[in-house]
N, C-alpha and C positions, 0 to 999 in steps of 0.2 A: 283672298275673296273670303267672304264668310256667305254663310246663308242665310239665303233671302228669304219671307214670306209676303206674297203680293195678292192683296184683291184685285180680281182680275175686271172686277164691275159687274158680273154675268156668272149666273152659273158653268163652271167647266165644262159640261156636260151639254151646252148648246151650240148650235154652230158655231155662235162667232167665239165660245167659250173655247171649244174645240181650236178654232183657226188660231187664236192666239199661242195657245201652248205647241201648237204645230209650229208656230213662227218662233217660239221660244224655243225649241228642240234644236232648232238648225246651229245654235251659239250655245247650248247649254244645257244637259238633263235636267231633267223635271222628276226632283227626288220625292215630291211629295204631290197629290193633288188632292184639295176640296171642295168641297160642295161651289165655293167661288174663287178659290185660292189655289196656288201654284209656290211651291217651295224649290229654291235651286240656287247654284253657288255662283257668286255675283259681287260687286262691289256697284254700290249705288253712287253713282256721278252728281246725278241733278235731280231735283225734285222740283218744280217750275209751277206754280198756280196764279190763275189768271184772274181779275175782278168777275169775268163772264162766266166764270165755274170751270173751265178748260185745265186744264196741266197734264204736265209731260212727264215720264222717269224717263232715266236714262241709266243704264246698268253697262257696265261691264263685265263680259261671263270669258269663260273659258274659251269658247271659239268664236270672240267677236262682241258685237253689242245688241243689246236691245233696247227695245223703246217701247213705250209701251202709255197710250193718250188717250183722255176723254177729249174730242173736240166739239165743237158745237153741236148744240140740238142731243147732245151725250152720245155721240158717233164713238165708239171707242174704237182702237187702232192701235196696230201693234206691226213693229218692223226688227228688223234684225239685219245685220251686217259686217263687213271686216272692219270697218272705221265709222268715229260718229258723224260724220260728213255723208258719207253714205247712206244710213240710217235716215237721216234728216232730211235728206235726197227726196226720199219717198213719201215723207209726210205730205197728204193731199192737200193742208193749208200752208201756204210759204210762209204766210207773215209770222204763223210759230212757228216754223223751223227758223227763222230770223231771229226770235226772240228768244228761242233756246242758243242757237251758236252765242249769240251777244252773253248768255248767260256761262258762257262755257270759261 
């Protein structure tokens, strides 16, 4: 695993930013937090971009898996779990989860 620096798409001190960092902390310790970035140990497994502007990034971390996504209308979403399927099952857009599963 290597050091990842990820733009979370919102200020890290905003309610959404805090929720994203808290979700990450379930599977990896944040080693640095910037204005809108977070740094942690992990391996990026997937980075999928859709034509509609949606994207999904999936990381393998020391304690499991972390997924960060921008869904329709710019909705930021983060989830974590023990395996990729568990995290993808949490995604509010099932068609996005299905597309990510195909890319794995």
